[in-house]
Every structure is written in C-alpha cells, then in structure tokens.
PyMOL Python script that loads the backbone (N, CA, C, O; Angstrom):
from pymol import cmd

cmd.read_pdbstr("""\
ATOM      1  N   MET A   1       2.737 -50.940  50.215  1.00  0.00           N
ATOM      2  CA  MET A   1       3.023 -49.607  49.744  1.00  0.00           C
ATOM      3  C   MET A   1       4.530 -49.385  49.727  1.00  0.00           C
ATOM      4  O   MET A   1       5.249 -49.755  50.655  1.00  0.00           O
ATOM      5  N   ASP A   2       4.998 -48.748  48.601  1.00  0.00           N
ATOM      6  CA  ASP A   2       6.446 -48.511  48.480  1.00  0.00           C
ATOM      7  C   ASP A   2       6.881 -47.343  49.337  1.00  0.00           C
ATOM      8  O   ASP A   2       6.083 -46.504  49.755  1.00  0.00           O
ATOM      9  N   ASN A   3       8.132 -47.325  49.571  1.00  0.00           N
ATOM     10  CA  ASN A   3       8.728 -46.258  50.349  1.00  0.00           C
ATOM     11  C   ASN A   3       8.693 -44.968  49.522  1.00  0.00           C
ATOM     12  O   ASN A   3       8.932 -45.015  48.315  1.00  0.00           O
ATOM     13  N   ILE A   4       8.403 -43.827  50.135  1.00  0.00           N
ATOM     14  CA  ILE A   4       8.324 -42.540  49.437  1.00  0.00           C
ATOM     15  C   ILE A   4       9.683 -42.153  48.858  1.00  0.00           C
ATOM     16  O   ILE A   4       9.745 -41.477  47.831  1.00  0.00           O
ATOM     17  N   GLY A   5      10.743 -42.563  49.488  1.00  0.00           N
ATOM     18  CA  GLY A   5      12.087 -42.252  48.998  1.00  0.00           C
ATOM     19  C   GLY A   5      12.363 -42.912  47.661  1.00  0.00           C
ATOM     20  O   GLY A   5      12.926 -42.284  46.765  1.00  0.00           O
ATOM     21  N   SER A   6      11.970 -44.180  47.515  1.00  0.00           N
ATOM     22  CA  SER A   6      12.209 -44.865  46.246  1.00  0.00           C
ATOM     23  C   SER A   6      11.341 -44.276  45.135  1.00  0.00           C
ATOM     24  O   SER A   6      11.758 -44.262  43.977  1.00  0.00           O
ATOM     25  N   LEU A   7      10.146 -43.791  45.466  1.00  0.00           N
ATOM     26  CA  LEU A   7       9.302 -43.139  44.462  1.00  0.00           C
ATOM     27  C   LEU A   7       9.910 -41.814  43.992  1.00  0.00           C
ATOM     28  O   LEU A   7       9.862 -41.477  42.808  1.00  0.00           O
ATOM     29  N   LEU A   8      10.478 -41.075  44.939  1.00  0.00           N
ATOM     30  CA  LEU A   8      11.131 -39.809  44.563  1.00  0.00           C
ATOM     31  C   LEU A   8      12.360 -40.061  43.700  1.00  0.00           C
ATOM     32  O   LEU A   8      12.624 -39.298  42.770  1.00  0.00           O
ATOM     33  N   ILE A   9      13.108 -41.108  43.987  1.00  0.00           N
ATOM     34  CA  ILE A   9      14.288 -41.443  43.188  1.00  0.00           C
ATOM     35  C   ILE A   9      13.863 -41.857  41.776  1.00  0.00           C
ATOM     36  O   ILE A   9      14.497 -41.466  40.795  1.00  0.00           O
ATOM     37  N   ASP A  10      12.793 -42.645  41.677  1.00  0.00           N
ATOM     38  CA  ASP A  10      12.289 -43.041  40.358  1.00  0.00           C
ATOM     39  C   ASP A  10      11.807 -41.816  39.573  1.00  0.00           C
ATOM     40  O   ASP A  10      12.051 -41.719  38.370  1.00  0.00           O
ATOM     41  N   ALA A  11      11.134 -40.892  40.238  1.00  0.00           N
ATOM     42  CA  ALA A  11      10.641 -39.681  39.575  1.00  0.00           C
ATOM     43  C   ALA A  11      11.799 -38.810  39.095  1.00  0.00           C
ATOM     44  O   ALA A  11      11.763 -38.284  37.983  1.00  0.00           O
ATOM     45  N   ALA A  12      12.831 -38.658  39.936  1.00  0.00           N
ATOM     46  CA  ALA A  12      13.990 -37.858  39.547  1.00  0.00           C
ATOM     47  C   ALA A  12      14.731 -38.499  38.384  1.00  0.00           C
ATOM     48  O   ALA A  12      15.186 -37.802  37.477  1.00  0.00           O
ATOM     49  N   THR A  13      14.857 -39.837  38.404  1.00  0.00           N
ATOM     50  CA  THR A  13      15.515 -40.542  37.300  1.00  0.00           C
ATOM     51  C   THR A  13      14.746 -40.336  36.001  1.00  0.00           C
ATOM     52  O   THR A  13      15.344 -40.074  34.957  1.00  0.00           O
ATOM     53  N   LEU A  14      13.435 -40.451  36.061  1.00  0.00           N
ATOM     54  CA  LEU A  14      12.602 -40.247  34.881  1.00  0.00           C
ATOM     55  C   LEU A  14      12.714 -38.813  34.374  1.00  0.00           C
ATOM     56  O   LEU A  14      12.780 -38.590  33.165  1.00  0.00           O
ATOM     57  N   MET A  15      12.736 -37.839  35.282  1.00  0.00           N
ATOM     58  CA  MET A  15      12.846 -36.447  34.895  1.00  0.00           C
ATOM     59  C   MET A  15      14.193 -36.164  34.225  1.00  0.00           C
ATOM     60  O   MET A  15      14.241 -35.513  33.181  1.00  0.00           O
ATOM     61  N   VAL A  16      15.282 -36.648  34.821  1.00  0.00           N
ATOM     62  CA  VAL A  16      16.617 -36.421  34.253  1.00  0.00           C
ATOM     63  C   VAL A  16      16.741 -37.111  32.897  1.00  0.00           C
ATOM     64  O   VAL A  16      17.333 -36.550  31.974  1.00  0.00           O
ATOM     65  N   THR A  17      16.197 -38.309  32.764  1.00  0.00           N
ATOM     66  CA  THR A  17      16.245 -39.013  31.490  1.00  0.00           C
ATOM     67  C   THR A  17      15.476 -38.246  30.415  1.00  0.00           C
ATOM     68  O   THR A  17      15.956 -38.114  29.289  1.00  0.00           O
ATOM     69  N   GLY A  18      14.301 -37.747  30.748  1.00  0.00           N
ATOM     70  CA  GLY A  18      13.509 -36.966  29.792  1.00  0.00           C
ATOM     71  C   GLY A  18      14.197 -35.688  29.385  1.00  0.00           C
ATOM     72  O   GLY A  18      14.198 -35.325  28.209  1.00  0.00           O
ATOM     73  N   MET A  19      14.791 -34.994  30.361  1.00  0.00           N
ATOM     74  CA  MET A  19      15.510 -33.766  30.044  1.00  0.00           C
ATOM     75  C   MET A  19      16.726 -34.043  29.169  1.00  0.00           C
ATOM     76  O   MET A  19      17.026 -33.266  28.262  1.00  0.00           O
ATOM     77  N   ALA A  20      17.424 -35.134  29.429  1.00  0.00           N
ATOM     78  CA  ALA A  20      18.593 -35.484  28.626  1.00  0.00           C
ATOM     79  C   ALA A  20      18.187 -35.822  27.194  1.00  0.00           C
ATOM     80  O   ALA A  20      18.866 -35.430  26.245  1.00  0.00           O
ATOM     81  N   VAL A  21      17.078 -36.550  27.036  1.00  0.00           N
ATOM     82  CA  VAL A  21      16.608 -36.891  25.685  1.00  0.00           C
ATOM     83  C   VAL A  21      16.240 -35.635  24.913  1.00  0.00           C
ATOM     84  O   VAL A  21      16.599 -35.505  23.743  1.00  0.00           O
ATOM     85  N   VAL A  22      15.532 -34.708  25.547  1.00  0.00           N
ATOM     86  CA  VAL A  22      15.148 -33.463  24.884  1.00  0.00           C
ATOM     87  C   VAL A  22      16.383 -32.645  24.536  1.00  0.00           C
ATOM     88  O   VAL A  22      16.459 -32.091  23.439  1.00  0.00           O
ATOM     89  N   PHE A  23      17.346 -32.555  25.438  1.00  0.00           N
ATOM     90  CA  PHE A  23      18.567 -31.794  25.177  1.00  0.00           C
ATOM     91  C   PHE A  23      19.337 -32.389  24.002  1.00  0.00           C
ATOM     92  O   PHE A  23      19.799 -31.654  23.130  1.00  0.00           O
ATOM     93  N   ILE A  24      19.477 -33.707  23.972  1.00  0.00           N
ATOM     94  CA  ILE A  24      20.201 -34.359  22.870  1.00  0.00           C
ATOM     95  C   ILE A  24      19.460 -34.140  21.551  1.00  0.00           C
ATOM     96  O   ILE A  24      20.089 -33.849  20.533  1.00  0.00           O
ATOM     97  N   PHE A  25      18.140 -34.276  21.558  1.00  0.00           N
ATOM     98  CA  PHE A  25      17.353 -34.067  20.336  1.00  0.00           C
ATOM     99  C   PHE A  25      17.520 -32.640  19.818  1.00  0.00           C
ATOM    100  O   PHE A  25      17.730 -32.438  18.622  1.00  0.00           O
ATOM    101  N   LEU A  26      17.428 -31.655  20.702  1.00  0.00           N
ATOM    102  CA  LEU A  26      17.563 -30.262  20.270  1.00  0.00           C
ATOM    103  C   LEU A  26      18.969 -29.959  19.766  1.00  0.00           C
ATOM    104  O   LEU A  26      19.134 -29.198  18.812  1.00  0.00           O
ATOM    105  N   THR A  27      19.984 -30.548  20.398  1.00  0.00           N
ATOM    106  CA  THR A  27      21.359 -30.356  19.945  1.00  0.00           C
ATOM    107  C   THR A  27      21.541 -30.923  18.542  1.00  0.00           C
ATOM    108  O   THR A  27      22.144 -30.280  17.683  1.00  0.00           O
ATOM    109  N   ILE A  28      21.021 -32.124  18.312  1.00  0.00           N
ATOM    110  CA  ILE A  28      21.120 -32.728  16.982  1.00  0.00           C
ATOM    111  C   ILE A  28      20.364 -31.871  15.969  1.00  0.00           C
ATOM    112  O   ILE A  28      20.834 -31.692  14.845  1.00  0.00           O
ATOM    113  N   LEU A  29      19.217 -31.346  16.342  1.00  0.00           N
ATOM    114  CA  LEU A  29      18.424 -30.517  15.449  1.00  0.00           C
ATOM    115  C   LEU A  29      19.172 -29.247  15.060  1.00  0.00           C
ATOM    116  O   LEU A  29      19.154 -28.850  13.895  1.00  0.00           O
ATOM    117  N   VAL A  30      19.824 -28.613  16.017  1.00  0.00           N
ATOM    118  CA  VAL A  30      20.582 -27.387  15.734  1.00  0.00           C
ATOM    119  C   VAL A  30      21.699 -27.681  14.738  1.00  0.00           C
ATOM    120  O   VAL A  30      21.886 -26.929  13.782  1.00  0.00           O
ATOM    121  N   TYR A  31      22.445 -28.770  14.952  1.00  0.00           N
ATOM    122  CA  TYR A  31      23.545 -29.080  14.041  1.00  0.00           C
ATOM    123  C   TYR A  31      23.044 -29.479  12.659  1.00  0.00           C
ATOM    124  O   TYR A  31      23.693 -29.175  11.658  1.00  0.00           O
ATOM    125  N   LEU A  32      21.908 -30.149  12.589  1.00  0.00           N
ATOM    126  CA  LEU A  32      21.356 -30.494  11.275  1.00  0.00           C
ATOM    127  C   LEU A  32      20.886 -29.252  10.519  1.00  0.00           C
ATOM    128  O   LEU A  32      21.053 -29.175   9.302  1.00  0.00           O
ATOM    129  N   VAL A  33      20.306 -28.288  11.215  1.00  0.00           N
ATOM    130  CA  VAL A  33      19.876 -27.050  10.562  1.00  0.00           C
ATOM    131  C   VAL A  33      21.082 -26.266  10.075  1.00  0.00           C
ATOM    132  O   VAL A  33      21.050 -25.706   8.979  1.00  0.00           O
ATOM    133  N   ARG A  34      22.137 -26.215  10.864  1.00  0.00           N
ATOM    134  CA  ARG A  34      23.365 -25.537  10.426  1.00  0.00           C
ATOM    135  C   ARG A  34      23.960 -26.220   9.206  1.00  0.00           C
ATOM    136  O   ARG A  34      24.408 -25.552   8.273  1.00  0.00           O
ATOM    137  N   LEU A  35      23.967 -27.547   9.207  1.00  0.00           N
ATOM    138  CA  LEU A  35      24.494 -28.294   8.067  1.00  0.00           C
ATOM    139  C   LEU A  35      23.655 -28.032   6.821  1.00  0.00           C
ATOM    140  O   LEU A  35      24.199 -27.840   5.734  1.00  0.00           O
ATOM    141  N   MET A  36      22.348 -28.023   6.973  1.00  0.00           N
ATOM    142  CA  MET A  36      21.481 -27.751   5.825  1.00  0.00           C
ATOM    143  C   MET A  36      21.680 -26.343   5.286  1.00  0.00           C
ATOM    144  O   MET A  36      21.641 -26.138   4.073  1.00  0.00           O
ATOM    145  N   SER A  37      21.892 -25.376   6.160  1.00  0.00           N
ATOM    146  CA  SER A  37      22.081 -23.999   5.697  1.00  0.00           C
ATOM    147  C   SER A  37      23.379 -23.854   4.916  1.00  0.00           C
ATOM    148  O   SER A  37      23.486 -22.974   4.062  1.00  0.00           O
ATOM    149  N   LYS A  38      24.359 -24.694   5.191  1.00  0.00           N
ATOM    150  CA  LYS A  38      25.609 -24.654   4.428  1.00  0.00           C
ATOM    151  C   LYS A  38      25.490 -25.424   3.125  1.00  0.00           C
ATOM    152  O   LYS A  38      26.102 -25.039   2.129  1.00  0.00           O
ATOM    153  N   LEU A  39      24.715 -26.503   3.107  1.00  0.00           N
ATOM    154  CA  LEU A  39      24.604 -27.332   1.918  1.00  0.00           C
ATOM    155  C   LEU A  39      23.623 -26.775   0.893  1.00  0.00           C
ATOM    156  O   LEU A  39      23.896 -26.802  -0.307  1.00  0.00           O
ATOM    157  N   VAL A  40      22.489 -26.272   1.357  1.00  0.00           N
ATOM    158  CA  VAL A  40      21.467 -25.767   0.444  1.00  0.00           C
ATOM    159  C   VAL A  40      21.777 -24.300   0.151  1.00  0.00           C
ATOM    160  O   VAL A  40      21.920 -23.503   1.078  1.00  0.00           O
ATOM    161  N   PRO A  41      21.883 -23.935  -1.130  1.00  0.00           N
ATOM    162  CA  PRO A  41      22.196 -22.528  -1.442  1.00  0.00           C
ATOM    163  C   PRO A  41      21.007 -21.623  -1.126  1.00  0.00           C
ATOM    164  O   PRO A  41      19.846 -22.026  -1.203  1.00  0.00           O
ATOM    165  N   GLU A  42      21.337 -20.408  -0.776  1.00  0.00           N
ATOM    166  CA  GLU A  42      20.305 -19.432  -0.435  1.00  0.00           C
ATOM    167  C   GLU A  42      19.627 -18.959  -1.710  1.00  0.00           C
ATOM    168  O   GLU A  42      20.292 -18.675  -2.707  1.00  0.00           O
ATOM    169  N   GLU A  43      18.292 -18.874  -1.676  1.00  0.00           N
ATOM    170  CA  GLU A  43      17.558 -18.428  -2.849  1.00  0.00           C
ATOM    171  C   GLU A  43      17.667 -16.918  -2.965  1.00  0.00           C
ATOM    172  O   GLU A  43      17.356 -16.183  -2.028  1.00  0.00           O
ATOM    173  N   VAL A  44      18.112 -16.469  -4.129  1.00  0.00           N
ATOM    174  CA  VAL A  44      18.246 -15.044  -4.387  1.00  0.00           C
ATOM    175  C   VAL A  44      17.130 -14.653  -5.353  1.00  0.00           C
ATOM    176  O   VAL A  44      17.009 -15.251  -6.422  1.00  0.00           O
ATOM    177  N   PRO A  45      16.318 -13.667  -5.000  1.00  0.00           N
ATOM    178  CA  PRO A  45      15.240 -13.282  -5.912  1.00  0.00           C
ATOM    179  C   PRO A  45      15.806 -12.687  -7.193  1.00  0.00           C
ATOM    180  O   PRO A  45      16.850 -12.033  -7.191  1.00  0.00           O
ATOM    181  N   ALA A  46      15.095 -12.927  -8.280  1.00  0.00           N
ATOM    182  CA  ALA A  46      15.535 -12.406  -9.573  1.00  0.00           C
ATOM    183  C   ALA A  46      15.465 -10.886  -9.541  1.00  0.00           C
ATOM    184  O   ALA A  46      14.507 -10.322  -9.013  1.00  0.00           O
ATOM    185  N   PRO A  47      16.462 -10.222 -10.096  1.00  0.00           N
ATOM    186  CA  PRO A  47      16.440  -8.759 -10.098  1.00  0.00           C
ATOM    187  C   PRO A  47      15.296  -8.254 -10.975  1.00  0.00           C
ATOM    188  O   PRO A  47      15.000  -8.826 -12.024  1.00  0.00           O
ATOM    189  N   ILE A  48      14.670  -7.189 -10.531  1.00  0.00           N
ATOM    190  CA  ILE A  48      13.558  -6.604 -11.271  1.00  0.00           C
ATOM    191  C   ILE A  48      14.134  -5.699 -12.347  1.00  0.00           C
ATOM    192  O   ILE A  48      14.887  -4.767 -12.064  1.00  0.00           O
ATOM    193  N   ALA A  49      13.765  -5.991 -13.579  1.00  0.00           N
ATOM    194  CA  ALA A  49      14.272  -5.197 -14.692  1.00  0.00           C
ATOM    195  C   ALA A  49      13.517  -3.876 -14.743  1.00  0.00           C
ATOM    196  O   ALA A  49      12.288  -3.852 -14.814  1.00  0.00           O
ATOM    197  N   THR A  50      14.267  -2.781 -14.705  1.00  0.00           N
ATOM    198  CA  THR A  50      13.644  -1.471 -14.800  1.00  0.00           C
ATOM    199  C   THR A  50      13.673  -1.029 -16.251  1.00  0.00           C
ATOM    200  O   THR A  50      14.705  -1.154 -16.910  1.00  0.00           O
ATOM    201  N   PRO A  51      12.577  -0.522 -16.755  1.00  0.00           N
ATOM    202  CA  PRO A  51      12.567  -0.086 -18.151  1.00  0.00           C
ATOM    203  C   PRO A  51      13.433   1.150 -18.333  1.00  0.00           C
ATOM    204  O   PRO A  51      13.462   2.050 -17.493  1.00  0.00           O
ATOM    205  N   ILE A  52      14.120   1.163 -19.432  1.00  0.00           N
ATOM    206  CA  ILE A  52      15.002   2.297 -19.735  1.00  0.00           C
ATOM    207  C   ILE A  52      14.170   3.333 -20.468  1.00  0.00           C
ATOM    208  O   ILE A  52      13.579   3.048 -21.510  1.00  0.00           O
ATOM    209  N   GLN A  53      14.131   4.530 -19.919  1.00  0.00           N
ATOM    210  CA  GLN A  53      13.361   5.606 -20.532  1.00  0.00           C
ATOM    211  C   GLN A  53      14.307   6.723 -20.917  1.00  0.00           C
ATOM    212  O   GLN A  53      15.263   7.021 -20.201  1.00  0.00           O
ATOM    213  N   ASN A  54      14.031   7.332 -22.046  1.00  0.00           N
ATOM    214  CA  ASN A  54      14.862   8.477 -22.408  1.00  0.00           C
ATOM    215  C   ASN A  54      14.352   9.704 -21.664  1.00  0.00           C
ATOM    216  O   ASN A  54      13.245   9.690 -21.124  1.00  0.00           O
ATOM    217  N   ASN A  55      15.151  10.758 -21.633  1.00  0.00           N
ATOM    218  CA  ASN A  55      14.836  11.940 -20.833  1.00  0.00           C
ATOM    219  C   ASN A  55      13.585  12.661 -21.326  1.00  0.00           C
ATOM    220  O   ASN A  55      12.867  13.258 -20.524  1.00  0.00           O
ATOM    221  N   LYS A  56      13.310  12.617 -22.634  1.00  0.00           N
ATOM    222  CA  LYS A  56      12.163  13.309 -23.188  1.00  0.00           C
ATOM    223  C   LYS A  56      10.861  12.743 -22.628  1.00  0.00           C
ATOM    224  O   LYS A  56       9.976  13.499 -22.226  1.00  0.00           O
ATOM    225  N   VAL A  57      10.742  11.419 -22.602  1.00  0.00           N
ATOM    226  CA  VAL A  57       9.523  10.777 -22.111  1.00  0.00           C
ATOM    227  C   VAL A  57       9.387  10.981 -20.610  1.00  0.00           C
ATOM    228  O   VAL A  57       8.286  11.202 -20.104  1.00  0.00           O
ATOM    229  N   GLN A  58      10.496  10.907 -19.906  1.00  0.00           N
ATOM    230  CA  GLN A  58      10.456  11.027 -18.454  1.00  0.00           C
ATOM    231  C   GLN A  58      10.038  12.438 -18.036  1.00  0.00           C
ATOM    232  O   GLN A  58       9.245  12.586 -17.107  1.00  0.00           O
ATOM    233  N   SER A  59      10.543  13.457 -18.688  1.00  0.00           N
ATOM    234  CA  SER A  59      10.217  14.815 -18.285  1.00  0.00           C
ATOM    235  C   SER A  59       8.775  15.161 -18.618  1.00  0.00           C
ATOM    236  O   SER A  59       8.126  15.885 -17.864  1.00  0.00           O
ATOM    237  N   SER A  60       8.255  14.648 -19.749  1.00  0.00           N
ATOM    238  CA  SER A  60       6.876  14.968 -20.107  1.00  0.00           C
ATOM    239  C   SER A  60       5.882  14.202 -19.232  1.00  0.00           C
ATOM    240  O   SER A  60       4.787  14.699 -18.968  1.00  0.00           O
ATOM    241  N   SER A  61       6.251  12.985 -18.775  1.00  0.00           N
ATOM    242  CA  SER A  61       5.326  12.222 -17.948  1.00  0.00           C
ATOM    243  C   SER A  61       5.282  12.729 -16.513  1.00  0.00           C
ATOM    244  O   SER A  61       4.285  12.530 -15.819  1.00  0.00           O
ATOM    245  N   SER A  62       6.349  13.381 -16.059  1.00  0.00           N
ATOM    246  CA  SER A  62       6.369  13.867 -14.685  1.00  0.00           C
ATOM    247  C   SER A  62       5.689  15.229 -14.566  1.00  0.00           C
ATOM    248  O   SER A  62       5.284  15.618 -13.470  1.00  0.00           O
ATOM    249  N   ALA A  63       5.555  15.968 -15.686  1.00  0.00           N
ATOM    250  CA  ALA A  63       4.907  17.276 -15.640  1.00  0.00           C
ATOM    251  C   ALA A  63       3.395  17.089 -15.617  1.00  0.00           C
ATOM    252  O   ALA A  63       2.853  16.224 -16.305  1.00  0.00           O
ATOM    253  N   VAL A  64       2.718  17.919 -14.808  1.00  0.00           N
ATOM    254  CA  VAL A  64       1.264  17.843 -14.694  1.00  0.00           C
ATOM    255  C   VAL A  64       0.662  18.898 -15.616  1.00  0.00           C
ATOM    256  O   VAL A  64       1.102  20.048 -15.649  1.00  0.00           O
ATOM    257  N   SER A  65      -0.333  18.487 -16.348  1.00  0.00           N
ATOM    258  CA  SER A  65      -0.998  19.382 -17.291  1.00  0.00           C
ATOM    259  C   SER A  65      -1.695  20.511 -16.540  1.00  0.00           C
ATOM    260  O   SER A  65      -2.271  20.282 -15.477  1.00  0.00           O
ATOM    261  N   PRO A  66      -1.647  21.729 -17.084  1.00  0.00           N
ATOM    262  CA  PRO A  66      -2.342  22.847 -16.424  1.00  0.00           C
ATOM    263  C   PRO A  66      -3.857  22.624 -16.343  1.00  0.00           C
ATOM    264  O   PRO A  66      -4.502  23.122 -15.420  1.00  0.00           O
ATOM    265  N   LYS A  67      -4.424  21.890 -17.287  1.00  0.00           N
ATOM    266  CA  LYS A  67      -5.861  21.599 -17.241  1.00  0.00           C
ATOM    267  C   LYS A  67      -6.192  20.713 -16.034  1.00  0.00           C
ATOM    268  O   LYS A  67      -7.230  20.883 -15.393  1.00  0.00           O
ATOM    269  N   VAL A  68      -5.295  19.764 -15.733  1.00  0.00           N
ATOM    270  CA  VAL A  68      -5.512  18.887 -14.587  1.00  0.00           C
ATOM    271  C   VAL A  68      -5.420  19.692 -13.293  1.00  0.00           C
ATOM    272  O   VAL A  68      -6.223  19.498 -12.381  1.00  0.00           O
ATOM    273  N   VAL A  69      -4.457  20.581 -13.213  1.00  0.00           N
ATOM    274  CA  VAL A  69      -4.313  21.424 -12.022  1.00  0.00           C
ATOM    275  C   VAL A  69      -5.549  22.291 -11.829  1.00  0.00           C
ATOM    276  O   VAL A  69      -6.020  22.460 -10.704  1.00  0.00           O
ATOM    277  N   ALA A  70      -6.080  22.844 -12.922  1.00  0.00           N
ATOM    278  CA  ALA A  70      -7.275  23.685 -12.834  1.00  0.00           C
ATOM    279  C   ALA A  70      -8.481  22.857 -12.393  1.00  0.00           C
ATOM    280  O   ALA A  70      -9.289  23.323 -11.590  1.00  0.00           O
ATOM    281  N   ALA A  71      -8.609  21.632 -12.912  1.00  0.00           N
ATOM    282  CA  ALA A  71      -9.743  20.786 -12.535  1.00  0.00           C
ATOM    283  C   ALA A  71      -9.679  20.399 -11.060  1.00  0.00           C
ATOM    284  O   ALA A  71     -10.700  20.402 -10.373  1.00  0.00           O
ATOM    285  N   ILE A  72      -8.492  20.069 -10.575  1.00  0.00           N
ATOM    286  CA  ILE A  72      -8.332  19.712  -9.163  1.00  0.00           C
ATOM    287  C   ILE A  72      -8.602  20.914  -8.266  1.00  0.00           C
ATOM    288  O   ILE A  72      -9.255  20.791  -7.231  1.00  0.00           O
ATOM    289  N   SER A  73      -8.099  22.071  -8.667  1.00  0.00           N
ATOM    290  CA  SER A  73      -8.339  23.282  -7.867  1.00  0.00           C
ATOM    291  C   SER A  73      -9.820  23.604  -7.793  1.00  0.00           C
ATOM    292  O   SER A  73     -10.325  23.978  -6.735  1.00  0.00           O
ATOM    293  N   ALA A  74     -10.525  23.458  -8.921  1.00  0.00           N
ATOM    294  CA  ALA A  74     -11.963  23.737  -8.926  1.00  0.00           C
ATOM    295  C   ALA A  74     -12.712  22.738  -8.048  1.00  0.00           C
ATOM    296  O   ALA A  74     -13.648  23.109  -7.340  1.00  0.00           O
ATOM    297  N   ALA A  75     -12.302  21.478  -8.095  1.00  0.00           N
ATOM    298  CA  ALA A  75     -12.974  20.464  -7.280  1.00  0.00           C
ATOM    299  C   ALA A  75     -12.753  20.718  -5.793  1.00  0.00           C
ATOM    300  O   ALA A  75     -13.684  20.575  -5.001  1.00  0.00           O
ATOM    301  N   VAL A  76     -11.549  21.087  -5.408  1.00  0.00           N
ATOM    302  CA  VAL A  76     -11.250  21.378  -4.004  1.00  0.00           C
ATOM    303  C   VAL A  76     -12.032  22.606  -3.539  1.00  0.00           C
ATOM    304  O   VAL A  76     -12.582  22.627  -2.438  1.00  0.00           O
ATOM    305  N   HIS A  77     -12.072  23.637  -4.402  1.00  0.00           N
ATOM    306  CA  HIS A  77     -12.816  24.853  -4.043  1.00  0.00           C
ATOM    307  C   HIS A  77     -14.298  24.541  -3.867  1.00  0.00           C
ATOM    308  O   HIS A  77     -14.929  25.029  -2.929  1.00  0.00           O
ATOM    309  N   GLN A  78     -14.861  23.721  -4.777  1.00  0.00           N
ATOM    310  CA  GLN A  78     -16.279  23.363  -4.691  1.00  0.00           C
ATOM    311  C   GLN A  78     -16.550  22.531  -3.438  1.00  0.00           C
ATOM    312  O   GLN A  78     -17.580  22.708  -2.788  1.00  0.00           O
ATOM    313  N   TYR A  79     -15.623  21.616  -3.094  1.00  0.00           N
ATOM    314  CA  TYR A  79     -15.806  20.788  -1.891  1.00  0.00           C
ATOM    315  C   TYR A  79     -15.764  21.642  -0.632  1.00  0.00           C
ATOM    316  O   TYR A  79     -16.583  21.461   0.268  1.00  0.00           O
ATOM    317  N   ARG A  80     -14.829  22.557  -0.565  1.00  0.00           N
ATOM    318  CA  ARG A  80     -14.711  23.409   0.615  1.00  0.00           C
ATOM    319  C   ARG A  80     -15.923  24.325   0.745  1.00  0.00           C
ATOM    320  O   ARG A  80     -16.388  24.603   1.851  1.00  0.00           O
ATOM    321  N   ALA A  81     -16.431  24.791  -0.399  1.00  0.00           N
ATOM    322  CA  ALA A  81     -17.603  25.670  -0.346  1.00  0.00           C
ATOM    323  C   ALA A  81     -18.840  24.900   0.114  1.00  0.00           C
ATOM    324  O   ALA A  81     -19.688  25.453   0.815  1.00  0.00           O
ATOM    325  N   SER A  82     -18.950  23.618  -0.279  1.00  0.00           N
ATOM    326  CA  SER A  82     -20.131  22.848   0.098  1.00  0.00           C
ATOM    327  C   SER A  82     -20.072  22.383   1.552  1.00  0.00           C
ATOM    328  O   SER A  82     -21.120  22.220   2.179  1.00  0.00           O
ATOM    329  N   THR A  83     -18.891  22.168   2.100  1.00  0.00           N
ATOM    330  CA  THR A  83     -18.779  21.705   3.489  1.00  0.00           C
ATOM    331  C   THR A  83     -18.764  22.875   4.473  1.00  0.00           C
ATOM    332  O   THR A  83     -18.972  22.668   5.668  1.00  0.00           O
ATOM    333  N   ALA A  84     -18.529  24.069   4.007  1.00  0.00           N
ATOM    334  CA  ALA A  84     -18.473  25.213   4.902  1.00  0.00           C
ATOM    335  C   ALA A  84     -19.865  25.646   5.345  1.00  0.00           C
ATOM    336  O   ALA A  84     -20.011  26.312   6.370  1.00  0.00           O
ATOM    337  N   LYS A  85     -20.878  25.278   4.585  1.00  0.00           N
ATOM    338  CA  LYS A  85     -22.247  25.698   4.918  1.00  0.00           C
ATOM    339  C   LYS A  85     -22.844  24.898   6.009  1.00  0.00           C
ATOM    340  O   LYS A  85     -23.988  25.137   6.395  1.00  0.00           O
TER     341      LYS A  85
END
""", "prot")
cmd.dss("prot")
cmd.show_as("cartoon", "prot")
cmd.util.cbc("prot")
cmd.orient("prot")
C-alpha cells in the first residue's frame, strides 16, 4: 500500500493540471471570440420601408364612421342589458 502523502500529492498535481488546462482553454476561447467579433461584420437588419401616404388618405382612414360607432354602442348596450339580468 502506498503512502497517503504521495496519493495526496498525486491528487493535487492532477487537480492543478486540470484547472490549468481549463483556464488556458477558456482564455484561448475568449480571445478567439473577440477576434471573430472584430473580423466578422455585424449583421444589420434591412430597414423596413414605410409606405408614403398623402394626408387625404391618412385622415379619412383614421376617422371612424358614425355608423360603426352606433353599431358598437348598440352592441355594448345589448350586452350590458343581457348580463345585468
């Protein structure tokens, strides 16, 4: 049977070696990602073209027809009357 001291030294050596390998790998990975971010251009989404509308069309489309307002008011009144009972 080996001495417990030599086993602890072997375990510590293995642990330090593993930690050093992981640290070196992560350091290399960080620098490679930084290098790639400088070399590869950033993708810019294409601008969304907004349709050009004249003022006449815009003002008429934003106004609500009085018939629509009357229909909505009647529907709300009918709903409230039916749920109140």
